[in-house]
KEKE-3310 file (N, C-alpha, C; in steps of 0.2 Angstrom, whole numbers, plus 5000, padded with zeros to 4 digits):
npx = (5048:5031:5021:5007:5008:5020:5032:5031:5037:5031:5032:5035:5023:5013:5000:4998:4998:4986:4976:4977:4985:4997:5002:5005:5018:5034:5030:5028:5021:5010:5006:4990:4981:4981:4978:4981:4982:4984:4995:5001:4998:4988:4980:4984:4987:4980:4984:4990:4993:5003:5000:4987:4981:4972:4962:4961:4967:4969:4973:4970:4984:4992:5001:5012:5017:5022:5036:5046:5059:5066:5066:5074:5082:5084:5072:5064:5070:5067:5054:5057:5062:5063:5058:5047:5037:5035:5044:5056:5069:5065:5052)
npy = (4958:4962:4966:4968:4984:4987:5000:5010:5017:5027:5024:5028:5022:5015:5011:5019:5032:5030:5030:5043:5047:5053:5063:5057:5052:5048:5049:5043:5029:5017:5000:4995:4986:4971:4968:4959:4943:4926:4921:4933:4940:4950:4966:4977:4987:4994:5009:5019:5036:5048:5062:5071:5067:5075:5078:5065:5051:5038:5027:5017:5009:5004:4988:4989:5002:5002:5003:4994:4997:4987:4978:4972:4985:4983:4977:4987:4995:4995:5001:5014:5020:5033:5032:5023:5032:5041:5051:5051:5058:5056:5056)
npz = (5078:5077:5090:5102:5109:5104:5100:5086:5070:5057:5040:5022:5011:4997:5000:5012:5006:4998:5007:5012:5022:5023:5031:5043:5041:5048:5061:5077:5086:5095:5094:5095:5091:5082:5066:5056:5048:5053:5045:5043:5032:5032:5033:5042:5056:5071:5077:5091:5093:5101:5099:5092:5075:5063:5073:5079:5088:5087:5073:5059:5051:5037:5035:5028:5030:5042:5053:5063:5074:5078:5068:5053:5044:5030:5026:5022:5013:4999:4999:5002:4991:4980:4967:4969:4972:4962:4962:4955:4944:4931:4930)
capx = (5041:5027:5016:5003:5012:5026:5033:5033:5037:5027:5036:5031:5020:5008:4994:4997:4996:4980:4972:4978:4988:5004:5003:5008:5025:5039:5027:5029:5015:5010:5001:4985:4977:4984:4973:4984:4980:4990:5000:5005:4996:4982:4980:4988:4987:4977:4990:4988:4998:5003:4997:4981:4981:4965:4958:4960:4973:4969:4972:4972:4990:4994:5007:5018:5019:5025:5043:5048:5066:5069:5066:5080:5081:5084:5066:5061:5074:5063:5049:5059:5065:5059:5055:5040:5032:5035:5049:5063:5070:5062:5044)
capy = (4955:4967:4964:4974:4988:4989:5007:5009:5023:5027:5025:5029:5016:5017:5011:5025:5037:5029:5032:5050:5048:5055:5068:5054:5050:5050:5049:5036:5027:5011:4996:4993:4980:4968:4966:4955:4936:4922:4921:4939:4943:4954:4973:4982:4988:5000:5012:5025:5041:5052:5068:5069:5069:5077:5077:5058:5048:5031:5026:5011:5010:4998:4985:4991:5008:5001:5001:4993:4998:4980:4974:4974:4990:4980:4975:4993:5000:4996:5006:5021:5022:5039:5029:5021:5037:5046:5057:5051:5064:5054:5056)
capz = (5078:5080:5095:5105:5113:5101:5097:5079:5066:5051:5034:5016:5007:4992:5004:5016:5002:4996:5013:5013:5029:5023:5037:5049:5040:5053:5067:5081:5089:5098:5091:5100:5089:5076:5061:5051:5050:5056:5040:5042:5026:5033:5031:5046:5063:5074:5080:5095:5093:5107:5098:5087:5068:5061:5079:5081:5091:5085:5066:5055:5047:5033:5038:5023:5032:5049:5054:5070:5074:5080:5062:5049:5039:5023:5024:5020:5008:4993:5000:5003:4985:4977:4961:4971:4973:4956:4963:4952:4939:4924:4931)
cpx = (5037:5021:5012:5008:5018:5026:5035:5034:5033:5032:5032:5028:5014:5001:4993:4995:4989:4975:4973:4980:4995:5006:5006:5015:5030:5036:5028:5022:5015:5005:4997:4980:4980:4978:4975:4982:4986:4996:5004:5003:4990:4984:4985:4987:4983:4983:4988:4994:4997:5000:4992:4983:4974:4960:4957:4967:4974:4968:4974:4978:4991:5000:5013:5020:5022:5032:5044:5056:5070:5070:5072:5078:5080:5077:5062:5064:5070:5057:5051:5062:5060:5055:5048:5035:5032:5039:5055:5063:5066:5055:5042)
cpy = (4961:4964:4970:4978:4990:4996:5006:5016:5022:5029:5026:5022:5018:5016:5016:5031:5036:5031:5039:5051:5050:5060:5064:5051:5053:5050:5043:5035:5020:5007:4994:4987:4978:4966:4962:4948:4932:4921:4927:4943:4948:4961:4977:4981:4994:5003:5019:5030:5046:5059:5067:5071:5070:5075:5070:5055:5041:5030:5019:5013:5003:4995:4987:4998:5008:4999:5000:4993:4992:4976:4976:4980:4988:4978:4981:4997:5000:5001:5013:5024:5028:5037:5027:5026:5043:5052:5056:5056:5062:5055:5063)
cpz = (5081:5084:5098:5110:5110:5099:5090:5076:5060:5045:5028:5013:5003:4996:5009:5012:5000:5001:5015:5020:5029:5028:5043:5047:5045:5060:5071:5085:5092:5095:5097:5098:5082:5072:5055:5053:5052:5052:5039:5035:5026:5031:5035:5053:5065:5078:5084:5095:5099:5106:5092:5080:5066:5067:5081:5083:5088:5077:5064:5051:5044:5036:5034:5026:5039:5049:5062:5070:5076:5074:5058:5044:5032:5021:5021:5015:5002:4994:5000:4997:4982:4971:4963:4971:4968:4957:4960:4946:4933:4924:4929)
residu = (MET:ILE:THR:LEU:GLY:THR:LYS:ILE:SER:ILE:ILE:PRO:SER:PRO:GLU:LEU:THR:GLN:LEU:ARG:LEU:GLY:GLY:LEU:LEU:GLY:GLU:GLN:GLY:PHE:ILE:VAL:GLU:ASP:LEU:THR:ASP:SER:GLU:GLY:THR:GLY:ASP:GLY:TYR:MET:VAL:LEU:PHE:PRO:THR:PRO:PHE:LYS:ASP:GLU:TYR:LEU:TRP:PHE:ILE:PRO:LYS:THR:ALA:ILE:TYR:ASP:ASP:LYS:ASP:SER:ILE:SER:THR:TYR:THR:GLY:LEU:LEU:SER:PRO:VAL:ASN:TYR:GLY:LEU:ASP:SER:ALA:ALA)
# end
């Protein structure tokens, strides 16, 4: 479960790409604000990174791009498929 202060990693997601935040892939940060609603269907989190990205430390990260190592990896295997990003050989 993701709560304030949780250390997370950034994983690929279409929403992250739309926001042009691909440069944060693989980075780790800490949740400082939960912007999801009570059903968990909200948009994402404010994440504080230890090193700046584009001269900023605090970024909105879509929940689909958040990986908490305490969560099951199976939740994210579909997101990591190259087909989701047009990287398959047929594309």
